[in-house]
GUKE-564451 format. One record per residue: x, y, z of N, C-alpha, C in turn. Coordinates in steps of 0.2 Angstrom, whole numbers. Layout:
// residues N
<r><n_X>X</n_X><n_Y>Y</n_Y><n_Z>Z</n_Z><ca_X>X</ca_X><ca_Y>Y</ca_Y><ca_Z>Z</ca_Z><c_X>X</c_X><c_Y>Y</c_Y><c_Z>Z</c_Z></r>
...
***
This chain:
// residues 111
<r><n_X>4</n_X><n_Y>-6</n_Y><n_Z>0</n_Z><ca_X>0</ca_X><ca_Y>0</ca_Y><ca_Z>0</ca_Z><c_X>4</c_X><c_Y>6</c_Y><c_Z>0</c_Z></r>
<r><n_X>3</n_X><n_Y>11</n_Y><n_Z>-4</n_Z><ca_X>6</ca_X><ca_Y>17</ca_Y><ca_Z>-4</ca_Z><c_X>2</c_X><c_Y>23</c_Y><c_Z>0</c_Z></r>
<r><n_X>5</n_X><n_Y>27</n_Y><n_Z>3</n_Z><ca_X>2</ca_X><ca_Y>33</ca_Y><ca_Z>6</ca_Z><c_X>2</c_X><c_Y>39</c_Y><c_Z>1</c_Z></r>
<r><n_X>-4</n_X><n_Y>42</n_Y><n_Z>1</n_Z><ca_X>-5</ca_X><ca_Y>48</ca_Y><ca_Z>-3</ca_Z><c_X>-8</c_X><c_Y>54</c_Y><c_Z>2</c_Z></r>
<r><n_X>-6</n_X><n_Y>60</n_Y><n_Z>0</n_Z><ca_X>-8</ca_X><ca_Y>66</ca_Y><ca_Z>3</ca_Z><c_X>-14</c_X><c_Y>69</c_Y><c_Z>-2</c_Z></r>
<r><n_X>-20</n_X><n_Y>70</n_Y><n_Z>0</n_Z><ca_X>-25</ca_X><ca_Y>73</ca_Y><ca_Z>-3</ca_Z><c_X>-26</c_X><c_Y>80</c_Y><c_Z>0</c_Z></r>
<r><n_X>-24</n_X><n_Y>85</n_Y><n_Z>-3</n_Z><ca_X>-24</ca_X><ca_Y>92</ca_Y><ca_Z>-1</ca_Z><c_X>-30</c_X><c_Y>95</c_Y><c_Z>-3</c_Z></r>
<r><n_X>-35</n_X><n_Y>98</n_Y><n_Z>1</n_Z><ca_X>-41</ca_X><ca_Y>101</ca_Y><ca_Z>-1</ca_Z><c_X>-39</c_X><c_Y>109</c_Y><c_Z>-3</c_Z></r>
<r><n_X>-41</n_X><n_Y>111</n_Y><n_Z>-9</n_Z><ca_X>-39</ca_X><ca_Y>118</ca_Y><ca_Z>-11</ca_Z><c_X>-45</c_X><c_Y>122</c_Y><c_Z>-10</c_Z></r>
<r><n_X>-44</n_X><n_Y>128</n_Y><n_Z>-7</n_Z><ca_X>-50</ca_X><ca_Y>132</ca_Y><ca_Z>-5</ca_Z><c_X>-48</c_X><c_Y>139</c_Y><c_Z>-6</c_Z></r>
<r><n_X>-53</n_X><n_Y>144</n_Y><n_Z>-6</n_Z><ca_X>-51</ca_X><ca_Y>151</ca_Y><ca_Z>-7</ca_Z><c_X>-55</c_X><c_Y>155</c_Y><c_Z>-1</c_Z></r>
<r><n_X>-58</n_X><n_Y>151</n_Y><n_Z>4</n_Z><ca_X>-61</ca_X><ca_Y>155</ca_Y><ca_Z>9</ca_Z><c_X>-60</c_X><c_Y>150</c_Y><c_Z>15</c_Z></r>
<r><n_X>-58</n_X><n_Y>153</n_Y><n_Z>21</n_Z><ca_X>-58</ca_X><ca_Y>150</ca_Y><ca_Z>27</ca_Z><c_X>-64</c_X><c_Y>148</c_Y><c_Z>30</c_Z></r>
<r><n_X>-65</n_X><n_Y>142</n_Y><n_Z>33</n_Z><ca_X>-71</ca_X><ca_Y>140</ca_Y><ca_Z>37</ca_Z><c_X>-77</c_X><c_Y>140</c_Y><c_Z>32</c_Z></r>
<r><n_X>-76</n_X><n_Y>138</n_Y><n_Z>26</n_Z><ca_X>-81</ca_X><ca_Y>139</ca_Y><ca_Z>21</ca_Z><c_X>-86</c_X><c_Y>133</c_Y><c_Z>20</c_Z></r>
<r><n_X>-85</n_X><n_Y>128</n_Y><n_Z>24</n_Z><ca_X>-89</ca_X><ca_Y>122</ca_Y><ca_Z>23</ca_Z><c_X>-96</c_X><c_Y>123</c_Y><c_Z>25</c_Z></r>
<r><n_X>-101</n_X><n_Y>121</n_Y><n_Z>21</n_Z><ca_X>-108</ca_X><ca_Y>121</ca_Y><ca_Z>24</ca_Z><c_X>-110</c_X><c_Y>115</c_Y><c_Z>28</c_Z></r>
<r><n_X>-115</n_X><n_Y>116</n_Y><n_Z>32</n_Z><ca_X>-117</ca_X><ca_Y>110</ca_Y><ca_Z>35</ca_Z><c_X>-118</c_X><c_Y>103</c_Y><c_Z>31</c_Z></r>
<r><n_X>-121</n_X><n_Y>104</n_Y><n_Z>25</n_Z><ca_X>-122</ca_X><ca_Y>99</ca_Y><ca_Z>20</ca_Z><c_X>-115</c_X><c_Y>96</c_Y><c_Z>18</c_Z></r>
<r><n_X>-110</n_X><n_Y>100</n_Y><n_Z>17</n_Z><ca_X>-103</ca_X><ca_Y>98</ca_Y><ca_Z>15</ca_Z><c_X>-100</c_X><c_Y>94</c_Y><c_Z>21</c_Z></r>
<r><n_X>-101</n_X><n_Y>97</n_Y><n_Z>27</n_Z><ca_X>-98</ca_X><ca_Y>93</ca_Y><ca_Z>33</ca_Z><c_X>-101</c_X><c_Y>86</c_Y><c_Z>34</c_Z></r>
<r><n_X>-107</n_X><n_Y>86</n_Y><n_Z>32</n_Z><ca_X>-111</ca_X><ca_Y>79</ca_Y><ca_Z>33</ca_Z><c_X>-108</c_X><c_Y>74</c_Y><c_Z>27</c_Z></r>
<r><n_X>-107</n_X><n_Y>77</n_Y><n_Z>21</n_Z><ca_X>-104</ca_X><ca_Y>73</ca_Y><ca_Z>16</ca_Z><c_X>-97</c_X><c_Y>71</c_Y><c_Z>17</c_Z></r>
<r><n_X>-93</n_X><n_Y>76</n_Y><n_Z>20</n_Z><ca_X>-86</ca_X><ca_Y>74</ca_Y><ca_Z>22</ca_Z><c_X>-86</c_X><c_Y>69</c_Y><c_Z>28</c_Z></r>
<r><n_X>-90</n_X><n_Y>69</n_Y><n_Z>33</n_Z><ca_X>-91</ca_X><ca_Y>64</ca_Y><ca_Z>38</ca_Z><c_X>-92</c_X><c_Y>57</c_Y><c_Z>35</c_Z></r>
<r><n_X>-97</n_X><n_Y>57</n_Y><n_Z>30</n_Z><ca_X>-99</ca_X><ca_Y>51</ca_Y><ca_Z>27</ca_Z><c_X>-93</c_X><c_Y>48</c_Y><c_Z>23</c_Z></r>
<r><n_X>-89</n_X><n_Y>53</n_Y><n_Z>19</n_Z><ca_X>-83</ca_X><ca_Y>51</ca_Y><ca_Z>15</ca_Z><c_X>-78</c_X><c_Y>48</c_Y><c_Z>20</c_Z></r>
<r><n_X>-77</n_X><n_Y>51</n_Y><n_Z>26</n_Z><ca_X>-72</ca_X><ca_Y>49</ca_Y><ca_Z>31</ca_Z><c_X>-74</c_X><c_Y>42</c_Y><c_Z>33</c_Z></r>
<r><n_X>-80</n_X><n_Y>41</n_Y><n_Z>35</n_Z><ca_X>-82</ca_X><ca_Y>34</ca_Y><ca_Z>37</ca_Z><c_X>-81</c_X><c_Y>29</c_Y><c_Z>31</c_Z></r>
<r><n_X>-82</n_X><n_Y>31</n_Y><n_Z>25</n_Z><ca_X>-81</ca_X><ca_Y>26</ca_Y><ca_Z>19</ca_Z><c_X>-73</c_X><c_Y>24</c_Y><c_Z>19</c_Z></r>
<r><n_X>-69</n_X><n_Y>29</n_Y><n_Z>20</n_Z><ca_X>-62</ca_X><ca_Y>28</ca_Y><ca_Z>20</ca_Z><c_X>-60</c_X><c_Y>23</c_Y><c_Z>25</c_Z></r>
<r><n_X>-63</n_X><n_Y>24</n_Y><n_Z>31</n_Z><ca_X>-61</ca_X><ca_Y>19</ca_Y><ca_Z>37</ca_Z><c_X>-64</c_X><c_Y>12</c_Y><c_Z>35</c_Z></r>
<r><n_X>-70</n_X><n_Y>12</n_Y><n_Z>33</n_Z><ca_X>-73</ca_X><ca_Y>5</ca_Y><ca_Z>31</ca_Z><c_X>-69</c_X><c_Y>2</c_Y><c_Z>26</c_Z></r>
<r><n_X>-66</n_X><n_Y>6</n_Y><n_Z>21</n_Z><ca_X>-62</ca_X><ca_Y>2</ca_Y><ca_Z>16</ca_Z><c_X>-55</c_X><c_Y>1</c_Y><c_Z>17</c_Z></r>
<r><n_X>-53</n_X><n_Y>3</n_Y><n_Z>23</n_Z><ca_X>-46</ca_X><ca_Y>2</ca_Y><ca_Z>25</ca_Z><c_X>-41</c_X><c_Y>7</c_Y><c_Z>22</c_Z></r>
<r><n_X>-44</n_X><n_Y>13</n_Y><n_Z>20</n_Z><ca_X>-39</ca_X><ca_Y>18</ca_Y><ca_Z>16</ca_Z><c_X>-38</c_X><c_Y>23</c_Y><c_Z>21</c_Z></r>
<r><n_X>-41</n_X><n_Y>24</n_Y><n_Z>27</n_Z><ca_X>-40</ca_X><ca_Y>30</ca_Y><ca_Z>31</ca_Z><c_X>-33</c_X><c_Y>29</c_Y><c_Z>35</c_Z></r>
<r><n_X>-29</n_X><n_Y>35</n_Y><n_Z>35</n_Z><ca_X>-23</ca_X><ca_Y>35</ca_Y><ca_Z>39</ca_Z><c_X>-24</c_X><c_Y>41</c_Y><c_Z>44</c_Z></r>
<r><n_X>-26</n_X><n_Y>47</n_Y><n_Z>41</n_Z><ca_X>-27</ca_X><ca_Y>53</ca_Y><ca_Z>45</ca_Z><c_X>-30</c_X><c_Y>59</c_Y><c_Z>41</c_Z></r>
<r><n_X>-33</n_X><n_Y>63</n_Y><n_Z>44</n_Z><ca_X>-36</ca_X><ca_Y>69</ca_Y><ca_Z>40</ca_Z><c_X>-37</c_X><c_Y>75</c_Y><c_Z>45</c_Z></r>
<r><n_X>-37</n_X><n_Y>81</n_Y><n_Z>42</n_Z><ca_X>-38</ca_X><ca_Y>87</ca_Y><ca_Z>47</ca_Z><c_X>-40</c_X><c_Y>93</c_Y><c_Z>43</c_Z></r>
<r><n_X>-43</n_X><n_Y>98</n_Y><n_Z>46</n_Z><ca_X>-44</ca_X><ca_Y>104</ca_Y><ca_Z>43</ca_Z><c_X>-39</c_X><c_Y>109</c_Y><c_Z>46</c_Z></r>
<r><n_X>-37</n_X><n_Y>114</n_Y><n_Z>42</n_Z><ca_X>-32</ca_X><ca_Y>119</ca_Y><ca_Z>44</ca_Z><c_X>-35</c_X><c_Y>126</c_Y><c_Z>45</c_Z></r>
<r><n_X>-33</n_X><n_Y>129</n_Y><n_Z>50</n_Z><ca_X>-35</ca_X><ca_Y>136</ca_Y><ca_Z>51</ca_Z><c_X>-33</c_X><c_Y>141</c_Y><c_Z>45</c_Z></r>
<r><n_X>-35</n_X><n_Y>147</n_Y><n_Z>45</n_Z><ca_X>-34</ca_X><ca_Y>151</ca_Y><ca_Z>40</ca_Z><c_X>-27</c_X><c_Y>152</c_Y><c_Z>39</c_Z></r>
<r><n_X>-25</n_X><n_Y>154</n_Y><n_Z>33</n_Z><ca_X>-18</ca_X><ca_Y>155</ca_Y><ca_Z>31</ca_Z><c_X>-15</c_X><c_Y>161</c_Y><c_Z>35</c_Z></r>
<r><n_X>-19</n_X><n_Y>166</n_Y><n_Z>37</n_Z><ca_X>-17</ca_X><ca_Y>171</ca_Y><ca_Z>41</ca_Z><c_X>-14</c_X><c_Y>169</c_Y><c_Z>48</c_Z></r>
<r><n_X>-15</n_X><n_Y>163</n_Y><n_Z>50</n_Z><ca_X>-13</ca_X><ca_Y>161</ca_Y><ca_Z>56</ca_Z><c_X>-6</c_X><c_Y>157</c_Y><c_Z>56</c_Z></r>
<r><n_X>-4</n_X><n_Y>157</n_Y><n_Z>49</n_Z><ca_X>3</ca_X><ca_Y>153</ca_Y><ca_Z>48</ca_Z><c_X>9</c_X><c_Y>157</c_Y><c_Z>50</c_Z></r>
<r><n_X>14</n_X><n_Y>154</n_Y><n_Z>51</n_Z><ca_X>21</ca_X><ca_Y>157</ca_Y><ca_Z>53</ca_Z><c_X>26</c_X><c_Y>153</c_Y><c_Z>48</c_Z></r>
<r><n_X>30</n_X><n_Y>156</n_Y><n_Z>44</n_Z><ca_X>35</ca_X><ca_Y>153</ca_Y><ca_Z>41</ca_Z><c_X>41</c_X><c_Y>153</c_Y><c_Z>45</c_Z></r>
<r><n_X>44</n_X><n_Y>147</n_Y><n_Z>46</n_Z><ca_X>50</ca_X><ca_Y>146</ca_Y><ca_Z>50</ca_Z><c_X>56</c_X><c_Y>144</c_Y><c_Z>45</c_Z></r>
<r><n_X>61</n_X><n_Y>148</n_Y><n_Z>45</n_Z><ca_X>67</ca_X><ca_Y>147</ca_Y><ca_Z>42</ca_Z><c_X>73</c_X><c_Y>146</c_Y><c_Z>47</c_Z></r>
<r><n_X>75</n_X><n_Y>140</n_Y><n_Z>48</n_Z><ca_X>80</ca_X><ca_Y>138</ca_Y><ca_Z>52</ca_Z><c_X>87</c_X><c_Y>137</c_Y><c_Z>49</c_Z></r>
<r><n_X>88</n_X><n_Y>139</n_Y><n_Z>43</n_Z><ca_X>94</ca_X><ca_Y>137</ca_Y><ca_Z>39</ca_Z><c_X>100</c_X><c_Y>142</c_Y><c_Z>41</c_Z></r>
<r><n_X>99</n_X><n_Y>147</n_Y><n_Z>44</n_Z><ca_X>105</ca_X><ca_Y>152</ca_Y><ca_Z>45</ca_Z><c_X>107</c_X><c_Y>151</c_Y><c_Z>52</c_Z></r>
<r><n_X>111</n_X><n_Y>156</n_Y><n_Z>55</n_Z><ca_X>113</ca_X><ca_Y>156</ca_Y><ca_Z>62</ca_Z><c_X>108</c_X><c_Y>156</c_Y><c_Z>67</c_Z></r>
<r><n_X>102</n_X><n_Y>159</n_Y><n_Z>66</n_Z><ca_X>97</ca_X><ca_Y>158</ca_Y><ca_Z>70</ca_Z><c_X>90</c_X><c_Y>158</c_Y><c_Z>66</c_Z></r>
<r><n_X>85</n_X><n_Y>155</n_Y><n_Z>69</n_Z><ca_X>79</ca_X><ca_Y>155</ca_Y><ca_Z>65</ca_Z><c_X>76</c_X><c_Y>162</c_Y><c_Z>64</c_Z></r>
<r><n_X>72</n_X><n_Y>162</n_Y><n_Z>58</n_Z><ca_X>69</ca_X><ca_Y>168</ca_Y><ca_Z>56</ca_Z><c_X>61</c_X><c_Y>166</c_Y><c_Z>56</c_Z></r>
<r><n_X>57</n_X><n_Y>170</n_Y><n_Z>59</n_Z><ca_X>50</ca_X><ca_Y>168</ca_Y><ca_Z>59</ca_Z><c_X>46</c_X><c_Y>174</c_Y><c_Z>56</c_Z></r>
<r><n_X>42</n_X><n_Y>172</n_Y><n_Z>51</n_Z><ca_X>38</ca_X><ca_Y>177</ca_Y><ca_Z>47</ca_Z><c_X>31</c_X><c_Y>175</c_Y><c_Z>48</c_Z></r>
<r><n_X>27</n_X><n_Y>180</n_Y><n_Z>50</n_Z><ca_X>20</ca_X><ca_Y>179</ca_Y><ca_Z>50</ca_Z><c_X>17</c_X><c_Y>179</c_Y><c_Z>43</c_Z></r>
<r><n_X>12</n_X><n_Y>174</n_Y><n_Z>43</n_Z><ca_X>8</ca_X><ca_Y>174</ca_Y><ca_Z>36</ca_Z><c_X>10</c_X><c_Y>168</c_Y><c_Z>32</c_Z></r>
<r><n_X>7</n_X><n_Y>166</n_Y><n_Z>27</n_Z><ca_X>8</ca_X><ca_Y>161</ca_Y><ca_Z>23</ca_Z><c_X>15</c_X><c_Y>162</c_Y><c_Z>19</c_Z></r>
<r><n_X>18</n_X><n_Y>156</n_Y><n_Z>17</n_Z><ca_X>24</ca_X><ca_Y>157</ca_Y><ca_Z>13</ca_Z><c_X>23</c_X><c_Y>160</c_Y><c_Z>6</c_Z></r>
<r><n_X>17</n_X><n_Y>160</n_Y><n_Z>4</n_Z><ca_X>16</ca_X><ca_Y>163</ca_Y><ca_Z>-3</ca_Z><c_X>9</c_X><c_Y>166</c_Y><c_Z>-3</c_Z></r>
<r><n_X>8</n_X><n_Y>171</n_Y><n_Z>-6</n_Z><ca_X>2</ca_X><ca_Y>174</ca_Y><ca_Z>-7</ca_Z><c_X>-2</c_X><c_Y>171</c_Y><c_Z>-13</c_Z></r>
<r><n_X>-8</n_X><n_Y>169</n_Y><n_Z>-12</n_Z><ca_X>-12</ca_X><ca_Y>165</ca_Y><ca_Z>-17</ca_Z><c_X>-19</c_X><c_Y>166</c_Y><c_Z>-16</c_Z></r>
<r><n_X>-23</n_X><n_Y>166</n_Y><n_Z>-21</n_Z><ca_X>-30</ca_X><ca_Y>166</ca_Y><ca_Z>-20</ca_Z><c_X>-33</c_X><c_Y>159</c_Y><c_Z>-17</c_Z></r>
<r><n_X>-29</n_X><n_Y>154</n_Y><n_Z>-18</n_Z><ca_X>-31</ca_X><ca_Y>147</ca_Y><ca_Z>-16</ca_Z><c_X>-26</c_X><c_Y>145</c_Y><c_Z>-11</c_Z></r>
<r><n_X>-28</n_X><n_Y>141</n_Y><n_Z>-6</n_Z><ca_X>-23</ca_X><ca_Y>138</ca_Y><ca_Z>-1</ca_Z><c_X>-26</c_X><c_Y>131</c_Y><c_Z>1</c_Z></r>
<r><n_X>-22</n_X><n_Y>128</n_Y><n_Z>5</n_Z><ca_X>-23</ca_X><ca_Y>121</ca_Y><ca_Z>7</ca_Z><c_X>-28</c_X><c_Y>122</c_Y><c_Z>14</c_Z></r>
<r><n_X>-34</n_X><n_Y>120</n_Y><n_Z>13</n_Z><ca_X>-39</ca_X><ca_Y>121</ca_Y><ca_Z>18</ca_Z><c_X>-40</c_X><c_Y>115</c_Y><c_Z>23</c_Z></r>
<r><n_X>-37</n_X><n_Y>109</n_Y><n_Z>21</n_Z><ca_X>-38</ca_X><ca_Y>103</ca_Y><ca_Z>24</ca_Z><c_X>-34</c_X><c_Y>98</c_Y><c_Z>20</c_Z></r>
<r><n_X>-34</n_X><n_Y>92</n_Y><n_Z>23</n_Z><ca_X>-31</ca_X><ca_Y>86</ca_Y><ca_Z>20</ca_Z><c_X>-33</c_X><c_Y>80</c_Y><c_Z>22</c_Z></r>
<r><n_X>-31</n_X><n_Y>75</n_Y><n_Z>18</n_Z><ca_X>-32</ca_X><ca_Y>68</ca_Y><ca_Z>20</ca_Z><c_X>-25</c_X><c_Y>64</c_Y><c_Z>19</c_Z></r>
<r><n_X>-23</n_X><n_Y>60</n_Y><n_Z>23</n_Z><ca_X>-18</ca_X><ca_Y>55</ca_Y><ca_Z>21</ca_Z><c_X>-21</c_X><c_Y>48</c_Y><c_Z>21</c_Z></r>
<r><n_X>-21</n_X><n_Y>45</n_Y><n_Z>15</n_Z><ca_X>-24</ca_X><ca_Y>39</ca_Y><ca_Z>13</ca_Z><c_X>-19</c_X><c_Y>34</c_Y><c_Z>11</c_Z></r>
<r><n_X>-21</n_X><n_Y>27</n_Y><n_Z>12</n_Z><ca_X>-18</ca_X><ca_Y>22</ca_Y><ca_Z>9</ca_Z><c_X>-21</c_X><c_Y>19</c_Y><c_Z>3</c_Z></r>
<r><n_X>-18</n_X><n_Y>17</n_Y><n_Z>-2</n_Z><ca_X>-21</ca_X><ca_Y>14</ca_Y><ca_Z>-8</ca_Z><c_X>-16</c_X><c_Y>9</c_Y><c_Z>-11</c_Z></r>
<r><n_X>-19</n_X><n_Y>4</n_Y><n_Z>-14</n_Z><ca_X>-14</ca_X><ca_Y>-1</ca_Y><ca_Z>-17</ca_Z><c_X>-11</c_X><c_Y>1</c_Y><c_Z>-24</c_Z></r>
<r><n_X>-14</n_X><n_Y>6</n_Y><n_Z>-27</n_Z><ca_X>-11</ca_X><ca_Y>9</ca_Y><ca_Z>-33</ca_Z><c_X>-14</c_X><c_Y>16</c_Y><c_Z>-35</c_Z></r>
<r><n_X>-11</n_X><n_Y>19</n_Y><n_Z>-40</n_Z><ca_X>-13</ca_X><ca_Y>26</ca_Y><ca_Z>-41</ca_Z><c_X>-21</c_X><c_Y>26</c_Y><c_Z>-44</c_Z></r>
<r><n_X>-23</n_X><n_Y>21</n_Y><n_Z>-47</n_Z><ca_X>-30</ca_X><ca_Y>21</ca_Y><ca_Z>-50</ca_Z><c_X>-35</c_X><c_Y>21</c_Y><c_Z>-44</c_Z></r>
<r><n_X>-34</n_X><n_Y>17</n_Y><n_Z>-39</n_Z><ca_X>-38</ca_X><ca_Y>17</ca_Y><ca_Z>-33</ca_Z><c_X>-37</c_X><c_Y>24</c_Y><c_Z>-29</c_Z></r>
<r><n_X>-31</n_X><n_Y>27</n_Y><n_Z>-29</n_Z><ca_X>-30</ca_X><ca_Y>33</ca_Y><ca_Z>-25</ca_Z><c_X>-34</c_X><c_Y>39</c_Y><c_Z>-29</c_Z></r>
<r><n_X>-34</n_X><n_Y>39</n_Y><n_Z>-36</n_Z><ca_X>-37</ca_X><ca_Y>44</ca_Y><ca_Z>-40</ca_Z><c_X>-45</c_X><c_Y>43</c_Y><c_Z>-39</c_Z></r>
<r><n_X>-48</n_X><n_Y>37</n_Y><n_Z>-38</n_Z><ca_X>-55</ca_X><ca_Y>36</ca_Y><ca_Z>-37</ca_Z><c_X>-57</c_X><c_Y>39</c_Y><c_Z>-30</c_Z></r>
<r><n_X>-52</n_X><n_Y>38</n_Y><n_Z>-25</n_Z><ca_X>-54</ca_X><ca_Y>40</ca_Y><ca_Z>-19</ca_Z><c_X>-53</c_X><c_Y>48</c_Y><c_Z>-18</c_Z></r>
<r><n_X>-48</n_X><n_Y>51</n_Y><n_Z>-22</n_Z><ca_X>-48</ca_X><ca_Y>58</ca_Y><ca_Z>-23</ca_Z><c_X>-54</c_X><c_Y>61</c_Y><c_Z>-26</c_Z></r>
<r><n_X>-56</n_X><n_Y>58</n_Y><n_Z>-31</n_Z><ca_X>-62</ca_X><ca_Y>61</ca_Y><ca_Z>-34</ca_Z><c_X>-68</c_X><c_Y>61</c_Y><c_Z>-30</c_Z></r>
<r><n_X>-69</n_X><n_Y>55</n_Y><n_Z>-26</n_Z><ca_X>-74</ca_X><ca_Y>55</ca_Y><ca_Z>-21</ca_Z><c_X>-73</c_X><c_Y>60</c_Y><c_Z>-15</c_Z></r>
<r><n_X>-67</n_X><n_Y>61</n_Y><n_Z>-13</n_Z><ca_X>-66</ca_X><ca_Y>66</ca_Y><ca_Z>-8</ca_Z><c_X>-67</c_X><c_Y>73</c_Y><c_Z>-11</c_Z></r>
<r><n_X>-66</n_X><n_Y>75</n_Y><n_Z>-17</n_Z><ca_X>-67</ca_X><ca_Y>81</ca_Y><ca_Z>-20</ca_Z><c_X>-75</c_X><c_Y>82</c_Y><c_Z>-20</c_Z></r>
<r><n_X>-78</n_X><n_Y>77</n_Y><n_Z>-22</n_Z><ca_X>-86</ca_X><ca_Y>77</ca_Y><ca_Z>-23</ca_Z><c_X>-88</c_X><c_Y>79</c_Y><c_Z>-16</c_Z></r>
<r><n_X>-86</n_X><n_Y>75</n_Y><n_Z>-10</n_Z><ca_X>-89</ca_X><ca_Y>76</ca_Y><ca_Z>-4</ca_Z><c_X>-88</c_X><c_Y>83</c_Y><c_Z>-1</c_Z></r>
<r><n_X>-82</n_X><n_Y>86</n_Y><n_Z>-2</n_Z><ca_X>-80</ca_X><ca_Y>92</ca_Y><ca_Z>1</ca_Z><c_X>-82</c_X><c_Y>98</c_Y><c_Z>-4</c_Z></r>
<r><n_X>-84</n_X><n_Y>96</n_Y><n_Z>-10</n_Z><ca_X>-86</ca_X><ca_Y>101</ca_Y><ca_Z>-15</ca_Z><c_X>-80</c_X><c_Y>106</c_Y><c_Z>-16</c_Z></r>
<r><n_X>-74</n_X><n_Y>104</n_Y><n_Z>-16</n_Z><ca_X>-68</ca_X><ca_Y>108</ca_Y><ca_Z>-18</ca_Z><c_X>-63</c_X><c_Y>103</c_Y><c_Z>-22</c_Z></r>
<r><n_X>-59</n_X><n_Y>107</n_Y><n_Z>-25</n_Z><ca_X>-54</ca_X><ca_Y>103</ca_Y><ca_Z>-29</ca_Z><c_X>-49</c_X><c_Y>100</c_Y><c_Z>-24</c_Z></r>
<r><n_X>-46</n_X><n_Y>94</n_Y><n_Z>-26</n_Z><ca_X>-41</ca_X><ca_Y>91</ca_Y><ca_Z>-21</ca_Z><c_X>-34</c_X><c_Y>90</c_Y><c_Z>-26</c_Z></r>
<r><n_X>-29</n_X><n_Y>90</n_Y><n_Z>-22</n_Z><ca_X>-22</ca_X><ca_Y>88</ca_Y><ca_Z>-26</ca_Z><c_X>-20</c_X><c_Y>82</c_Y><c_Z>-23</c_Z></r>
<r><n_X>-19</n_X><n_Y>77</n_Y><n_Z>-27</n_Z><ca_X>-16</ca_X><ca_Y>70</ca_Y><ca_Z>-24</ca_Z><c_X>-9</c_X><c_Y>70</c_Y><c_Z>-26</c_Z></r>
<r><n_X>-5</n_X><n_Y>68</n_Y><n_Z>-21</n_Z><ca_X>2</ca_X><ca_Y>67</ca_Y><ca_Z>-21</ca_Z><c_X>4</c_X><c_Y>61</c_Y><c_Z>-17</c_Z></r>
<r><n_X>8</n_X><n_Y>56</n_Y><n_Z>-20</n_Z><ca_X>11</ca_X><ca_Y>51</ca_Y><ca_Z>-16</ca_Z><c_X>16</c_X><c_Y>53</c_Y><c_Z>-12</c_Z></r>
<r><n_X>17</n_X><n_Y>50</n_Y><n_Z>-6</n_Z><ca_X>23</ca_X><ca_Y>51</ca_Y><ca_Z>-2</ca_Z><c_X>29</c_X><c_Y>48</c_Y><c_Z>-5</c_Z></r>
<r><n_X>35</n_X><n_Y>51</n_Y><n_Z>-4</n_Z><ca_X>41</ca_X><ca_Y>48</ca_Y><ca_Z>-6</ca_Z><c_X>43</c_X><c_Y>42</c_Y><c_Z>-2</c_Z></r>
<r><n_X>45</n_X><n_Y>37</n_Y><n_Z>-5</n_Z><ca_X>48</ca_X><ca_Y>31</ca_Y><ca_Z>-2</ca_Z><c_X>44</c_X><c_Y>28</c_Y><c_Z>4</c_Z></r>
<r><n_X>38</n_X><n_Y>30</n_Y><n_Z>5</n_Z><ca_X>34</ca_X><ca_Y>27</ca_Y><ca_Z>10</ca_Z><c_X>29</c_X><c_Y>22</c_Y><c_Z>7</c_Z></r>
<r><n_X>29</n_X><n_Y>16</n_Y><n_Z>10</n_Z><ca_X>24</ca_X><ca_Y>11</ca_Y><ca_Z>7</ca_Z><c_X>20</c_X><c_Y>8</c_Y><c_Z>13</c_Z></r>
***
């Protein structure tokens, strides 16, 4: 099984409607029932972000997201799937449940 990250792309913080939250809960239940669930979570607004750069002599902390964009990652799922075809089907169902676009990416070297 390969692990995949499904990032939910949004343009408004806390934008899920009650109907969307019900659909997301049902989707999460289906991931658990199918053995694909690893972890999921929603993220606070990008305005709460802090970029940390610890590469120099001392860390530099910058308030705000690392880049300005109309869209941002509003939440995510980490799933397991036996292959990309299954992961793509799960991503399509996740997109449908949250009524947002999702980006699907495999983890490097994790099985």
